[in-house]
C-alpha positions in Angstrom: -0.1 -0.2 -0.1 1.1 3.6 -1.1 -0.3 6.7 0.2 0.0 10.8 -0.3 -0.9 12.9 2.8 -1.4 16.4 1.3 -0.4 18.1 4.9 0.1 21.7 3.7 1.6 23.5 1.0 -1.7 22.2 -1.1 -3.8 25.1 -0.8 -0.8 28.1 -0.3 2.6 29.0 -1.4 3.8 27.6 1.8 3.4 25.7 5.0 5.1 22.3 3.1 4.1 19.3 4.5 3.5 15.7 2.8 3.6 12.7 4.3 4.4 9.2 2.2 2.9 6.1 3.7 4.4 2.9 2.8 3.0 -0.4 4.0 3.6 0.0 7.9 6.0 2.6 7.9 6.0 6.5 6.9 7.8 9.7 6.7 7.4 13.2 6.4 8.9 15.6 4.1 9.5 19.2 5.0 7.6 21.2 7.8 7.4 24.8 7.1 5.5 27.8 8.0 2.7 29.9 5.9 5.1 32.9 6.3 1.7 35.3 5.8 0.4 34.0 9.1 3.5 34.0 10.9 4.4 37.5 10.6 0.7 38.5 11.8 1.0 36.4 14.8 5.0 38.3 15.1 3.1 41.7 14.9 0.4 40.9 17.7 3.5 39.9 20.2 1.8 37.2 21.5 3.5 34.1 23.0 4.6 31.8 20.1 3.1 28.2 21.3 2.1 24.6 18.9 -1.8 26.1 19.5 -1.3 29.4 19.0 0.0 28.7 15.4 -2.2 26.3 14.1 -5.2 28.3 15.3 -3.7 30.9 13.2 -3.1 28.8 10.6 0.4 29.5 10.5 2.0 25.8 10.7 0.6 22.4 8.9 -2.3 20.8 10.6 -1.4 17.0 10.9 -4.7 16.0 11.7 -5.2 14.2 8.6 -1.5 11.9 9.9 -2.4 12.2 13.3 -3.1 8.0 13.5 0.3 7.5 12.1 2.4 9.0 14.4 4.1 5.3 15.3 4.3 4.5 11.7 6.6 7.8 11.2 10.6 6.4 10.8 11.9 10.2 9.1 11.6 14.1 8.6 13.0 14.2 5.5 13.7 18.2 4.7 14.7 19.4 1.2 16.1 23.0 2.1 16.3 25.9 4.6 13.8 28.5 3.8 11.3 29.0 6.6 8.2 27.8 4.5 9.7 24.1 4.2 11.8 24.0 8.1 9.9 26.9 10.1 7.4 24.2 12.0 9.9 22.0 13.2 10.1 24.2 16.2 6.8 23.5 17.5 6.2 20.3 15.3 9.2 18.0 15.2 9.4 16.6 18.9 5.6 15.3 18.2 7.3 12.2 16.1 10.1 10.9 18.1 12.2 10.7 14.5 15.4 12.2 13.0 15.4 14.7 11.0 17.6 14.4 7.9 18.5 17.2 6.0 21.2 18.6 3.8 24.5 20.2 6.2 23.7 23.4 5.2 19.8 23.4 6.3 20.8 21.0 9.3 23.0 24.0 10.6 19.8 26.5 10.1 17.4 23.9 12.0 20.0 24.1 14.9 19.6 28.2 14.9 15.5 27.7 14.2 14.7 24.8 16.0 17.4 24.4 19.1 15.4 21.5 20.7 15.7 19.5 17.8 18.6 16.2 19.0 18.4 13.9 16.8 19.5 15.9 13.1 20.9 14.1 10.5 23.6 15.9 8.4 23.5 14.5 4.2 25.9 15.3 1.6 23.6 16.6 -1.6 24.2 13.6 -4.4 23.5 11.0 -1.6 21.3 9.3 -0.1 20.1 8.1 3.0 18.5 4.6 3.7 14.9 4.7 6.0 14.3 0.8 6.7 14.8 -1.8 4.4 11.8 -0.5 2.4 12.4 3.3 2.0 15.6 5.2 0.7 16.3 8.8 -0.1 18.1 9.8 -1.9 19.6 14.1 -2.3 19.7 15.0 -5.8 21.1 18.7 -6.2 19.0 21.6 -6.9 20.1 25.1 -7.8 17.7 26.8 -5.8 17.8 30.5 -3.6 19.6 28.7 -1.0 22.5 26.6 -0.7 22.5 22.5 -0.6 18.4 22.6 -1.8 17.8 18.9 -3.0 15.2 17.6 -5.1 14.2 14.4 -3.3 13.7 10.3 -4.6 12.4 8.0 -2.7 12.7 4.7 -3.5 9.9 2.0 -2.3 9.0 -1.0 -3.7 6.1 0.6 -5.5 8.2 2.6 -7.4 10.2 6.4 -7.3 8.6 9.1 -5.6 10.4 12.6 -7.1 9.8 15.3 -5.0 10.4 18.7 -6.4 9.9 21.6 -4.7 11.6 25.0 -4.7 14.3 24.5 -7.6 15.3 25.5 -11.3 17.5 24.8 -13.3 20.4 27.0 -13.4 23.2 26.4 -15.8 25.1 29.8 -14.3 24.8 30.0 -10.6 26.9 31.9 -8.8 27.5 30.1 -6.2 27.3 25.7 -5.7 26.7 23.4 -8.5 24.5 23.2 -11.3 21.1 21.0 -10.6 22.0 17.5 -11.2 20.5 16.9 -14.4 22.2 14.0 -15.4 21.1 12.3 -11.7 17.5 12.9 -12.8 17.9 11.3 -16.2 19.1 8.2 -14.6 16.1 7.8 -12.7 13.6 5.2 -13.9 9.9 3.5 -13.1 9.2 7.2 -11.7 5.4 6.5 -9.5 4.8 9.9 -9.0 6.0 13.5 -9.6 5.2 15.9 -6.4 5.9 19.3 -8.7 6.6 22.7 -7.5 3.9 24.8 -8.9 4.3 28.3 -7.5 5.5 29.5 -11.0 3.3 27.0 -13.4 1.6 29.8 -15.1 5.3 31.6 -16.0 5.2 31.2 -19.6 9.0 31.2 -19.7 12.3 29.4 -18.4 13.3 31.1 -15.1 16.8 33.0 -15.7 19.7 31.8 -14.0 21.1 34.2 -10.5 24.0 35.3 -12.8 21.5 37.7 -14.3 20.2 38.9 -11.0 24.0 39.8 -9.9 24.8 41.7 -13.8 21.3 43.5 -12.7 22.4 44.4 -9.7 26.0 45.5 -10.9 24.4 47.4 -13.6 22.2 49.4 -11.4 25.2 50.0 -8.6 27.8 51.3 -11.5 25.6 52.6 -14.2 23.5 55.0 -12.2 24.5 58.3 -10.1 25.0 57.1 -7.3 27.6 59.3 -6.0 28.1 60.1 -2.5 24.8 59.4 -1.3 23.5 56.6 1.1 22.8 52.6 -0.8 21.0 50.4 1.6 20.1 46.5 -0.1 17.8 44.1 1.3 16.6 40.9 0.2 15.9 37.0 1.7 18.4 36.8 4.3 18.8 32.9 3.3 19.8 34.0 -0.2 23.7 33.0 0.2 24.4 33.8 -3.1 22.9 36.9 -3.9 24.8 38.0 -1.1 27.6 37.0 -2.6 26.7 39.5 -6.0 26.0 42.0 -3.4 29.3 42.1 -1.8 30.9 41.5 -5.2 29.6 45.1 -5.9 30.6 46.7 -2.7 34.2 45.7 -3.8 33.8 47.3 -7.3 32.4 50.5 -5.6 35.1 50.6 -3.2 32.4 50.5 0.1 32.1 48.0 2.8 29.5 46.0 3.3 27.5 45.9 6.4 24.9 42.9 6.8 22.4 44.4 9.7 19.8 41.9 11.2 19.3 38.8 13.3 18.4 36.6 10.3 21.2 38.0 8.0 23.8 36.6 10.9 21.8 33.3 11.1 22.3 32.6 7.7 25.8 33.6 6.8 27.1 32.1 10.4 25.8 28.4 8.7 27.0 29.7 5.5 30.7 30.5 6.9 30.5 27.3 10.1 30.2 25.2 6.4 33.0 27.2 4.6 30.7 27.8 1.8 31.1 32.0 2.2 33.3 34.1 4.1 31.7 37.7 4.3 33.2 38.2 8.0 36.4 38.5 6.3 35.7 41.4 3.8 32.5 42.8 5.2 30.7 43.3 8.9 27.9 41.8 10.4 25.8 43.4 13.1 23.4 40.8 14.5 21.4 43.2 16.7 21.1 47.0 15.5 19.9 48.4 19.0 22.9 47.2 20.6 25.0 48.8 18.1 24.0 52.9 18.5 27.6 54.1 18.6 28.8 52.2 15.5 25.8 52.8 13.4 25.4 56.8 14.4 29.7 56.6 13.1 28.5 54.9 10.1 25.8 57.4 9.4 27.7 60.2 9.1 30.2 58.8 6.5 27.6 56.4 4.5 29.7 56.9 1.2 31.7 54.6 2.5 29.7 51.9 3.1 26.9 49.5 1.6 24.2 48.5 4.1 23.1 45.1 3.7 19.7 44.6 6.1 17.0 42.3 6.9 13.5 43.9 5.9 12.7 43.2 2.4 9.0 42.4 2.7 8.5 45.2 5.4 8.1 43.6 8.2 7.6 45.6 10.9 10.7 44.5 13.6 12.9 44.4 10.8 16.1 46.6 10.5 14.8 48.5 7.2 11.7 49.3 8.9 12.9 50.7 12.2 15.6 52.8 9.8 12.7 53.9 8.4 10.9 54.9 11.2 13.5 56.8 12.6 14.2 54.4 15.7 18.2 53.5 14.7 20.7 56.2 14.5 21.1 54.8 11.1 18.8 57.2 8.5 17.8 57.7 4.9 18.6 61.0 3.4 17.0 62.3 0.3 18.4 60.6 -2.8 20.0 57.2 -1.4 19.5 54.5 -3.1 17.2 51.2 -1.8 18.0 48.5 -3.8 14.9 45.6 -3.3 16.5 42.8 -4.5 13.6 40.4 -4.2 10.2 39.8 -5.5 7.4 40.0 -2.9 5.9 37.3 -1.5 2.1 37.1 -2.7 0.2 36.9 0.4 -2.0 40.0 1.6 -0.3 40.9 5.0 3.3 41.0 3.7 1.9 42.9 0.2 0.4 45.6 2.8 3.3 45.5 4.8 5.6 46.2 1.6 3.2 49.0 0.6 3.4 51.0 3.7 7.1 50.8 3.9 7.4 51.7 0.1 5.1 54.8 0.9 7.5 55.7 4.2 10.1 55.5 1.4 9.3 57.6 -0.8 8.0 60.8 1.6 12.0 60.4 2.6 12.6 61.4 -1.3 14.5 58.0 -1.4 15.4 56.5 -4.8 13.6 53.3 -5.2 14.8 50.3 -7.3 12.3 46.9 -6.9 12.2 43.5 -8.1 15.9 43.5 -8.6 15.5 39.4 -8.7 15.2 36.0 -10.8 12.8 33.4 -8.8 14.6 30.4 -7.6 11.2 28.1 -8.8 11.1 26.5 -12.0 8.8 28.2 -14.9 6.8 26.5 -17.0 9.2 25.6 -19.8 11.1 24.0 -17.0 8.3 21.8 -15.3 7.7 20.9 -18.6 11.6 19.9 -19.7 11.3 18.1 -16.3 8.4 16.0 -16.9 9.8 15.1 -20.0 12.5 13.8 -17.9 11.3 11.8 -15.6 8.5 10.3 -17.5 6.2 10.2 -14.5 3.1 7.4 -14.1 1.5 10.3 -11.7 2.0 13.8 -11.4 0.9 15.9 -8.3 1.0 19.4 -8.2 1.7 20.8 -4.6 3.5 24.6 -3.8 0.4 26.6 -4.5 -3.2 27.8 -3.9 -5.7 26.1 -6.5 -4.9 28.7 -9.0 -0.9 27.7 -9.5 -2.2 23.9 -8.9 -4.4 24.1 -11.8 -1.6 25.7 -14.0 0.4 22.5 -13.3 -2.4 20.2 -13.9 -2.7 22.0 -17.6 0.4 21.7 -18.3 0.5 18.3 -17.3 -3.0 18.0 -19.5 -0.1 19.7 -22.5 1.8 16.4 -22.1 -1.0 13.6 -22.4 -1.7 13.6 -18.8 -5.3 13.5 -17.4 -6.8 14.9 -14.7 -8.4 12.5 -12.1 -6.6 9.6 -13.9 -2.8 10.3 -13.3 -2.7 14.6 -12.1 -4.2 14.3 -8.9 -5.3 17.9 -7.5 -5.2 18.0 -3.7 -5.8 20.3 -0.7 -4.8 20.2 2.9 -6.0 17.4 4.7 -6.8 15.4 1.5 -5.3 12.3 0.9 -4.8 9.4 -2.7 -3.8 5.6 -2.4 -1.7 5.2 -5.5 -0.9 1.6 -4.7 
């Protein structure tokens, strides 16, 4: 018997969690936060516990697998984004099983979910044998965080390929290319669980190298002069931060990373010797405790590039505090503010970002938005993946109904049939495939 349980991430972008039940065993794939609701809870300044987060719809509702607790043999994690690992802190201990992840992901989990004791680190392009009946292979892919993986779950019923949050980047600026050779060697793929985030984008997702050149074009090609330069992006995007370090060098300015999440993600990467940002820049974990240093820097802003948290307009992030004049570092008229990211498409986050932009406009800052390329496969990348794997069944995930329907429509173009070998599930639903 093989059954797939859609726990989270099938109604929304985020809150990812899937359970694979194989005979008398089961594994969980990812355990993430729904960032829109999580941010809303944070802003209420209330205690963060399992019951509160579940009630606020910020973590997956795992009632659908409540009766499988004793069968769960492992929690397998694809990468270090909070919509895939964030709920481990509150849910992981329920299952009394190891959490298995790549080294960088494991480093981030250590910081975010300190109570998790049985954490197993597995290199990309390596396998982990869960039992005599289940083996998981971590296939290296390019994404917007280091050491991301497509999972191949080997069972006696066939291979299950869990392919969320990846793209096929032929010119990555950090790490290795997606291991297409390995994907092409997979045979007997029973099921592809597919990333639907950009399934409606009729293109190939561009390389991270393009984002690097976009940053270069703005910083070196516009009249920055002696004005301040503030750049914000996703704190986990180590490759993007590396590109920002590069343009800082070209400018002859010292990069200063400010914010707790930037500190945590960079430290995790430095612990594994993936980067060495501390050698060429400065990392300030707590801006509130660095008032004297920031006041000095504010007097000489043209000597620095400030890389700050707050790309989504989070109320407690560094960029918001700067705009609100809660820190000694200030934004002056005509300072450059570069958003090297896209806005996560959820209501609370979109509203927070809009408020932040309005405040920046009132300060007469020069704003550059969407200096970014996505980390998710687009429609034509997904078409190639289906062509490579030739799965017997496809299950769209990582999106609301509009996005999963786009993925199902793509599968339909390739000869699959909805309800027969393409299956759209909602959170809390299950499907039996063998």
